[in-house]
Structure formats: C-alpha cells, structure tokens
C-alpha positions as CSV (number, residue, x, y, z in Angstrom):
1,M,57.6,-30.0,-32.9
2,T,60.9,-31.2,-34.2
3,T,62.3,-34.8,-34.2
4,A,65.5,-35.2,-32.0
5,T,68.6,-36.6,-34.0
6,R,69.4,-39.0,-31.1
7,I,66.8,-40.4,-28.8
8,Y,67.5,-42.5,-25.7
9,L,64.8,-45.2,-25.6
10,A,64.5,-45.7,-21.8
11,R,63.4,-41.9,-21.7
12,L,60.6,-42.6,-24.2
13,A,58.8,-45.0,-21.6
14,G,55.7,-43.4,-20.6
15,I,55.7,-40.7,-23.1
16,S,52.3,-39.8,-24.6
17,V,51.4,-40.6,-28.2
18,F,49.1,-38.4,-30.1
19,D,47.2,-38.5,-33.4
20,P,47.6,-35.7,-35.9
21,N,44.7,-33.9,-34.4
22,A,46.6,-33.6,-30.9
23,E,44.2,-36.3,-29.5
24,P,45.9,-38.7,-27.1
25,V,46.3,-42.3,-28.3
26,G,48.4,-44.0,-25.6
27,K,51.7,-44.2,-23.9
28,I,55.0,-45.7,-25.1
29,R,56.0,-48.9,-23.2
30,D,58.8,-50.3,-25.3
31,T,60.8,-50.2,-28.6
32,V,61.1,-53.1,-31.0
33,V,64.4,-53.9,-32.9
34,R,66.0,-56.5,-35.1
35,L,69.3,-57.5,-33.8
36,G,70.4,-59.2,-36.9
37,A,71.3,-56.0,-38.6
38,Q,74.4,-54.2,-37.9
39,P,73.6,-51.8,-36.3
40,P,70.0,-53.1,-35.3
41,R,67.2,-51.5,-37.0
42,V,64.3,-50.0,-35.0
43,T,61.0,-51.3,-36.5
44,G,58.4,-49.5,-34.1
45,L,57.1,-48.7,-30.7
46,V,54.8,-50.7,-28.4
47,V,52.1,-48.5,-27.3
48,D,49.6,-49.1,-24.4
49,I,46.1,-47.9,-25.3
50,T,42.6,-48.5,-23.5
51,Q,41.7,-51.6,-21.8
52,R,45.2,-52.9,-21.1
53,R,45.9,-53.5,-24.8
54,R,49.3,-53.0,-26.4
55,I,49.5,-52.3,-30.2
56,F,52.5,-52.0,-32.5
57,V,53.2,-48.6,-34.3
58,P,55.6,-48.9,-37.0
59,I,58.5,-46.3,-36.8
60,G,57.6,-45.0,-40.2
61,R,54.0,-43.9,-38.9
62,I,55.6,-41.2,-36.7
63,T,56.1,-37.7,-37.9
64,S,57.5,-36.1,-34.7
65,L,59.4,-38.0,-31.9
66,D,61.1,-36.6,-28.9
67,V,61.0,-37.0,-25.0
68,D,58.0,-34.8,-24.6
69,A,55.6,-36.4,-27.0
70,V,55.3,-38.6,-30.0
71,V,52.9,-37.7,-33.0
72,L,51.4,-40.1,-35.5
73,A,51.2,-39.5,-39.2
74,S,47.5,-39.2,-40.7
75,G,46.0,-42.3,-41.5
76,T,45.0,-45.5,-39.6
77,V,47.1,-47.6,-37.1
78,S,46.3,-51.2,-36.6
79,L,44.6,-51.9,-33.2
80,R,45.6,-55.5,-33.2
81,R,47.3,-56.5,-30.0
82,F,51.1,-56.5,-30.3
83,E,52.7,-59.8,-30.6
84,K,56.4,-60.2,-30.9
85,R,57.5,-61.8,-34.2
86,L,60.4,-64.1,-34.9
87,G,63.7,-62.0,-34.9
88,E,62.1,-59.1,-32.9
89,T,63.5,-58.0,-29.5
90,L,62.1,-55.5,-26.9
91,V,64.7,-53.1,-25.8
92,L,63.4,-52.3,-22.4
93,G,62.1,-55.6,-21.7
94,E,64.8,-57.8,-22.8
95,L,68.1,-55.8,-23.4
96,L,68.2,-53.4,-20.5
97,D,70.3,-54.9,-17.6
98,R,72.0,-57.2,-20.0
99,R,75.6,-58.0,-19.2
100,I,78.2,-57.2,-21.9
101,T,81.9,-56.9,-22.4
102,M,83.5,-53.7,-23.8
103,A,85.6,-54.2,-26.9
104,G,89.2,-53.9,-26.5
105,S,89.1,-54.7,-22.8
106,D,87.9,-57.4,-20.4
107,V,85.8,-55.0,-18.5
108,A,82.2,-56.3,-17.9
109,A,79.3,-53.9,-17.8
110,T,75.5,-53.7,-17.7
111,V,73.2,-52.0,-20.2
112,I,71.3,-49.2,-18.8
113,D,70.0,-47.5,-22.0
114,M,70.3,-47.3,-25.7
115,A,70.1,-44.4,-28.2
116,M,68.7,-44.6,-31.8
117,E,69.5,-42.3,-34.6
118,K,68.2,-41.8,-38.2
119,S,70.5,-43.0,-40.8
120,R,71.0,-41.5,-44.2
121,T,68.4,-43.9,-45.8
122,G,65.7,-42.7,-43.2
123,D,65.8,-45.8,-41.0
124,W,66.0,-45.5,-37.2
125,Q,69.0,-47.6,-36.0
126,I,70.6,-48.2,-32.6
127,S,73.8,-46.2,-32.5
128,R,74.9,-45.8,-28.9
129,V,74.6,-48.0,-25.8
130,A,74.8,-46.6,-22.3
131,V,76.5,-49.1,-19.8
132,R,77.8,-49.1,-16.3
133,E,80.9,-51.0,-15.3
134,T,80.1,-54.1,-13.1
135,M,82.1,-53.9,-10.0
136,P,84.1,-57.1,-9.1
137,G,83.5,-59.2,-6.0
138,F,83.4,-57.3,-2.7
139,L,83.0,-54.0,-4.7
140,Q,79.6,-54.9,-6.1
141,R,77.5,-52.6,-4.0
142,R,79.3,-49.7,-5.5
143,R,78.0,-48.0,-8.7
144,G,80.5,-48.5,-11.4
145,Q,81.7,-45.9,-14.1
146,L,79.4,-44.9,-16.9
147,H,80.3,-45.3,-20.5
148,Q,78.7,-44.3,-23.8
149,L,79.7,-47.0,-26.5
150,D,79.2,-47.3,-30.1
151,W,77.2,-50.4,-31.0
152,E,80.2,-52.1,-32.5
153,D,82.0,-51.7,-29.1
154,V,79.5,-53.8,-27.3
155,L,80.2,-57.4,-27.2
156,G,77.8,-60.3,-26.1
157,L,74.6,-58.4,-26.4
158,A,73.2,-60.7,-29.1
159,V,73.9,-63.7,-27.0
160,P,71.0,-64.8,-24.6
161,D,72.2,-63.9,-21.0
162,Q,72.0,-66.7,-18.4
163,E,71.9,-64.4,-15.5
164,Q,70.5,-61.0,-16.5
165,G,69.7,-58.4,-13.9
166,A,66.5,-56.3,-13.6
167,D,67.8,-53.2,-11.7
168,T,67.3,-50.7,-14.6
169,L,63.9,-52.2,-15.7
170,I,62.7,-52.2,-12.1
171,E,63.6,-48.5,-11.8
172,M,61.7,-47.6,-14.9
173,I,58.3,-49.3,-13.8
174,T,58.4,-47.9,-10.2
175,E,55.7,-45.2,-11.0
176,M,53.6,-47.7,-13.3
177,K,50.3,-49.0,-11.9
178,S,50.3,-52.7,-11.0
179,A,48.0,-53.5,-14.0
180,D,50.4,-52.0,-16.4
181,V,53.3,-53.8,-14.8
182,A,51.4,-57.0,-15.1
183,N,50.7,-56.3,-18.8
184,L,54.4,-55.7,-19.4
185,L,55.5,-58.9,-17.7
186,H,52.9,-60.9,-19.6
187,D,54.6,-59.8,-22.9
188,L,58.1,-60.8,-21.8
189,P,59.7,-64.2,-22.4
190,A,59.3,-66.5,-19.3
191,K,63.0,-66.3,-18.2
192,R,63.0,-62.5,-18.2
193,R,59.5,-62.3,-16.5
194,N,60.8,-64.5,-13.9
195,E,63.9,-62.4,-13.4
196,V,61.9,-59.2,-13.1
197,A,59.5,-61.0,-10.6
198,E,62.5,-62.1,-8.5
199,A,63.8,-58.5,-8.3
200,L,60.6,-57.0,-7.3
201,E,59.7,-56.4,-3.7
202,D,57.3,-58.5,-2.0
203,E,54.6,-56.1,-1.7
204,R,55.1,-54.9,-5.2
205,L,55.2,-58.4,-6.7
206,A,52.0,-59.3,-4.7
207,D,50.2,-56.3,-6.2
208,V,51.2,-57.3,-9.7
209,L,50.2,-61.0,-9.3
210,E,46.8,-59.9,-8.4
211,E,46.5,-58.3,-11.8
212,M,47.8,-61.3,-13.8
213,P,46.0,-64.2,-15.4
214,E,46.2,-67.4,-13.3
215,S,48.6,-69.2,-15.6
216,D,51.1,-66.3,-15.3
217,Q,50.5,-66.2,-11.5
218,I,51.2,-70.0,-11.2
219,D,54.4,-69.9,-13.5
220,I,55.9,-66.9,-11.4
221,L,55.0,-68.5,-8.0
222,K,56.7,-71.7,-9.1
223,S,59.7,-69.9,-10.3
224,L,60.4,-68.4,-7.0
225,D,62.2,-69.9,-3.9
226,R,59.5,-71.6,-1.9
227,E,59.9,-69.5,1.2
228,R,59.9,-66.2,-1.0
229,A,56.8,-67.3,-2.7
230,A,55.3,-67.9,0.8
231,D,56.2,-64.4,1.8
232,V,54.6,-63.0,-1.5
233,L,51.3,-65.0,-0.8
234,E,51.3,-63.3,2.7
235,A,51.6,-59.9,1.1
236,M,48.6,-60.7,-1.2
237,D,45.1,-60.0,-0.3
238,P,43.9,-63.0,1.4
239,D,41.0,-63.7,-1.1
240,D,43.6,-63.3,-4.1
241,A,46.1,-65.7,-2.4
242,A,43.3,-68.2,-1.8
243,D,42.2,-68.0,-5.5
244,L,45.7,-68.6,-6.5
245,L,46.4,-71.5,-4.1
246,A,43.2,-73.1,-5.1
247,E,44.6,-73.7,-8.6
248,L,47.5,-75.7,-7.2
249,P,47.5,-79.5,-6.5
250,E,46.6,-80.2,-2.9
251,Q,50.2,-81.1,-1.9
252,E,51.8,-77.9,-3.2
253,K,49.0,-75.8,-1.8
254,E,49.5,-77.3,1.6
255,G,53.2,-76.9,1.3
256,F,53.0,-73.1,0.8
257,L,50.3,-72.7,3.6
258,K,52.8,-74.3,6.1
259,L,55.6,-72.0,5.1
260,M,53.3,-68.9,5.6
261,E,53.0,-67.2,9.0
262,P,50.3,-69.1,10.9
263,D,48.1,-66.0,11.3
264,E,48.2,-65.2,7.5
265,A,47.7,-68.9,6.5
266,A,44.7,-69.1,9.0
267,G,42.8,-66.4,7.1
268,V,43.6,-68.0,3.8
269,R,42.5,-71.5,5.1
270,R,39.1,-70.1,6.1
271,L,38.6,-68.8,2.6
272,L,39.4,-72.1,1.0
273,V,36.8,-74.0,2.8
274,Y,33.8,-71.9,1.3
275,T,32.1,-73.1,-1.9
276,E,33.1,-71.3,-5.0
277,G,30.7,-68.5,-6.0
278,T,29.7,-67.6,-2.5
279,A,30.3,-64.6,-0.4
280,G,32.7,-66.6,1.8
281,S,34.9,-67.5,-1.3
282,M,35.3,-64.0,-2.6
283,M,35.5,-62.0,0.5
284,T,38.5,-60.4,2.0
285,T,39.3,-61.0,5.6
286,E,41.1,-57.9,6.3
287,P,38.4,-55.1,6.1
288,V,38.6,-51.9,8.3
289,I,37.3,-52.9,11.7
290,I,36.9,-50.4,14.7
291,A,35.5,-50.5,18.1
292,A,32.2,-48.6,19.1
293,D,34.1,-46.4,21.4
294,A,36.6,-45.1,18.8
295,T,36.3,-41.6,17.4
296,V,35.4,-40.3,14.1
297,A,38.9,-39.0,13.9
298,E,40.5,-42.5,14.5
299,A,38.1,-44.0,11.9
300,L,39.1,-41.4,9.2
301,A,42.8,-42.1,10.1
302,R,42.4,-45.6,9.4
303,I,40.7,-45.3,6.0
304,R,43.3,-42.6,4.9
305,M,46.0,-45.5,4.9
306,S,47.4,-45.3,1.3
307,E,47.8,-49.1,1.0
308,L,44.0,-49.5,1.5
309,P,42.0,-50.4,-1.7
310,P,39.4,-47.6,-2.3
311,A,36.4,-50.0,-2.0
312,L,37.7,-51.2,1.5
313,A,38.3,-47.6,2.5
314,A,34.6,-46.7,1.7
315,Q,33.5,-47.8,5.1
316,V,34.4,-49.0,8.5
317,Y,32.8,-52.0,10.4
318,V,32.0,-51.6,14.0
319,C,32.4,-54.7,16.2
320,R,33.0,-55.8,19.7
321,S,36.5,-57.1,20.6
322,P,38.3,-58.9,19.2
323,L,38.8,-56.4,16.2
324,V,40.2,-59.0,13.8
325,T,38.3,-61.5,11.8
326,P,36.3,-63.5,13.2
327,T,35.5,-60.5,15.3
328,G,33.4,-60.3,18.4
329,Q,29.8,-59.2,17.7
330,Y,29.1,-57.2,14.7
331,L,27.3,-53.9,15.4
332,G,27.0,-52.4,11.9
333,L,29.0,-50.1,9.6
334,V,29.7,-46.4,9.0
335,H,30.1,-45.0,5.4
336,F,33.0,-42.6,4.9
337,Q,30.7,-39.8,3.9
338,R,28.9,-40.2,7.2
339,L,32.2,-39.8,8.9
340,L,33.0,-36.8,7.0
341,R,29.9,-35.0,8.2
342,E,30.5,-35.7,11.9
343,Q,32.7,-33.8,14.3
344,P,36.1,-35.6,14.9
345,S,35.4,-36.3,18.6
346,V,32.0,-38.1,18.0
347,L,32.2,-41.8,18.9
348,V,31.6,-44.2,16.0
349,G,29.2,-46.1,18.1
350,G,26.9,-43.2,18.0
351,V,26.7,-43.0,14.2
352,V,26.7,-46.7,13.2
353,D,24.3,-47.9,10.7
354,S,22.8,-51.2,11.8
355,D,19.9,-51.4,9.3
356,I,21.9,-52.8,6.4
357,V,21.3,-56.7,6.3
358,P,24.8,-58.2,6.0
359,L,25.7,-61.1,3.9
360,T,26.4,-64.6,5.1
361,P,29.5,-66.7,4.0
362,H,27.0,-68.7,2.0
363,T,25.2,-66.0,0.2
364,S,25.4,-66.7,-3.6
365,L,26.9,-64.5,-6.0
366,P,23.5,-63.4,-7.7
367,D,22.4,-62.3,-4.1
368,V,25.6,-60.7,-3.3
369,T,25.1,-58.6,-6.5
370,R,21.5,-57.8,-5.5
371,H,22.3,-56.8,-1.9
372,M,25.2,-54.3,-3.2
373,A,22.8,-52.9,-5.8
374,T,20.0,-52.4,-3.3
375,Y,22.1,-50.6,-0.7
376,N,24.2,-48.7,-3.3
377,L,27.4,-49.9,-1.7
378,V,30.9,-50.8,-3.0
379,A,31.6,-53.2,-0.2
380,M,29.2,-55.4,2.1
381,P,30.0,-57.0,5.4
382,V,30.0,-60.8,5.7
383,V,28.8,-62.0,9.0
384,D,28.7,-65.6,10.3
385,G,26.2,-65.7,13.4
386,E,27.2,-62.6,15.1
387,Q,30.8,-62.3,14.0
388,L,32.2,-60.4,11.0
389,V,34.3,-62.8,9.0
390,G,35.1,-60.4,6.2
391,A,33.9,-58.1,3.3
392,V,33.0,-58.4,-0.2
393,T,34.0,-55.6,-2.6
394,V,32.7,-54.6,-6.0
395,D,35.9,-55.6,-7.6
396,D,35.6,-59.0,-6.1
397,V,32.1,-59.3,-7.5
398,L,33.1,-58.2,-11.0
399,D,36.1,-60.6,-10.9
400,H,33.6,-63.4,-10.3
401,L,31.0,-62.2,-12.7
402,L,33.2,-61.8,-15.7
403,P,34.5,-65.1,-17.4
404,D,37.3,-67.1,-15.7
405,D,39.7,-66.0,-18.5
406,W,38.7,-62.3,-18.7
407,R,42.2,-61.3,-18.0
408,E,43.6,-63.2,-20.8
409,R,40.9,-61.9,-23.0
410,S,41.7,-58.4,-22.1
411,L,45.3,-59.0,-22.8
412,H,44.7,-60.6,-26.1
413,A,41.8,-58.3,-27.4
C-alpha cells in the first residue's frame, strides 16, 4: 500500500486504521494541526477506538496513508484519551465551514475541505484549501463556485469566526451513529458545539442529546432558542426528556414544559412525579401498544418501524382502548419471536402472554432488575391498576445502574 502525495482530510473521516498485523485499531475522526506555522503543520490524527474513546496518533507513527486505509508503524500507541493542547486546532471540527476571503479579491467563501502534502523535510503540511464562494443576499440558496486555493491565498482562517456555519460538518456526520456524534461534539469548543447543534435537525439533535453527559445536554439546550429547545425535547424519548428537565431549576423546567405540545408535555410531566430509582421514573411512555383484535401482520408492521429502538421492538403490549398511555385495561404482551411463528392473519389476542407479572410505577430498581432477569426480557410493562402506563427497557436499567457520571467517565477513560 502506498501513501498518496496529497490527501484531502475530509475524505479521511471514517477511514479504518490498522496496526502492522492488519488488525483494526479504530476509525479516523479528525486531523490535528498547528495554525501558527506557515503553512500549518499536521501533528496527528484523532482516532476512535473502543468504548467511545478517542486517542491521538502522531502523524510520524503512520507508515501508510490513503483514503482506503491507514496503517500504523510497529510499536505502541498511547491509549490516553485525546485532549486538544494549546495551539492545536481540529480541521474537521473547527475549520470546516469557516468563512474566509480569497486573496486578491473581496470574494467571500466557505471552507469545505483541506489537503495536506508531505514536505521535503518529511513533515505533513496543509497545502491546499477547497472553498465554495458565498453567494450574496437573495442568491444565498444557490451553491457558489468551487475553488482550490493555496494556503497563502486564504485570508482570515486563523481568526476566530463569529458566525461559523456547519453545513459541511453536518454532511460528514450524516452516517455516524448518534453516540459517535455525541462524542465528536463533546470534544469541540462550546461555541462550535452549539453551532453544530443549531444546524442539526430536531430528531437528529434529540438522538444525539440522549447520548451526551447531562452537563453537555444542559449547555446545548440553553444555547438554543427556547421554542426550538422545546421542539427538541418533544423529539426526545419522554424518559430522557424528563431526566434532562429534572436537572433544571423549577422555573426553567416549567417554562420548557409550557412551550411543548400539551400531549408531549403531559407524558413528560407524568414521569417527573415518580420517585427517582423507580420503574415510573425510568420508563418510556411510548411502547408499542396494539388492540387484541389486531392481526399478527399488523403487529409485525409496527415493530418494523426503523425509528423504534430495538428493546422496544422486542414485544408489543396488548390493551383495550385507548391505545396510548395510560391505556385501557392491560391484557398482556406478545414477544416478537412468537409473532414470527404465527400466521399473519392470526389475531394478537389469541397469542397474548398474560402470565408475566408486570411492574408497577413504584417498583424499585433492584426489583426491576430481578423481574427482567427472571423473565429473560429486554423490556417490561409498567401497569398502574389495570392501565399500561409505560415500559422499562434494559438500556433504561443500565443507565440507572451505572454511576451518574458514567458518560463522562467513558469520555475521559
């Protein structure tokens, strides 16, 4: 495998990194440069390895580098979590979407990529900058002309931008898992993190927030316009939204709840009244609920929905009308494996399992854990009287069994 002479750094994102024995190490997430030098010197790569940890790999430890794979030299690499040092800048996280001026003209443009090349001394340096012209006023929706500029022909890049966009970075992280995006945002300066959060769609931002430490969640929520923040809270799972709002002062919490749609706010309010550490406090109010006279085909169609978390898709809950929490009388559940064994035309009410004892909203966390282990289920119904009020999933249980700061610990491990 050979090393390319010019490498565009946005294309490296997500590329696999291998050790000398061709064993996978992780994936590239960013490139670290020092802007003080002319042209800037590339010092290394940020690589995602296991357990959401990011490490720094010095550029000198790489023997082969191209857009298909990166191979490390023999020897050891520090597994200490990457932390940006004074004078270092992340190319993808901080320089993409930066607004600049092209030398020799007054034309404004936006950075969409950067290329590095190896110098005669063996150092990797930023040599070229790909930019797109910024269209003026009423033409802003049109895509401007692309330019490839030498580093010295780019003006204003080293000056902190007051209104940096996020389009290019958003496009790059489209296929990334929400937990990986949360990890990326955690490493960015607060200003840049908030800019990216502002540019994400509500559903995507909600998924990312659910994977972030509470301190990051609160910072991002407070950076948003209040009505936009309420929309994002509506898009979050009710239990995650309740956990986030519970960390806010009462006045702020109530303010967000009033801005949310009444139906969405009602589900979150119900969760906020339960004592922490009980099934009621950790359950979701939006499990898959179906009527007894629905068919197996209808039930399977419901759990096939792509936006449904795997734990919630593991079973459907059979109830009398109304089929939203709090429901009519709870009749039992049907596991997806049972659904797969039945003919599509069979009625769900004929295969319902009513022998599994449901949780109550006041069931303690240890008892929730024992119930799930007893029945070998990844989700359990929560019933108040005869009404289904929610379901507790295994990820909810793990979230509460782990220390409160487990996300911070995993980020700093």
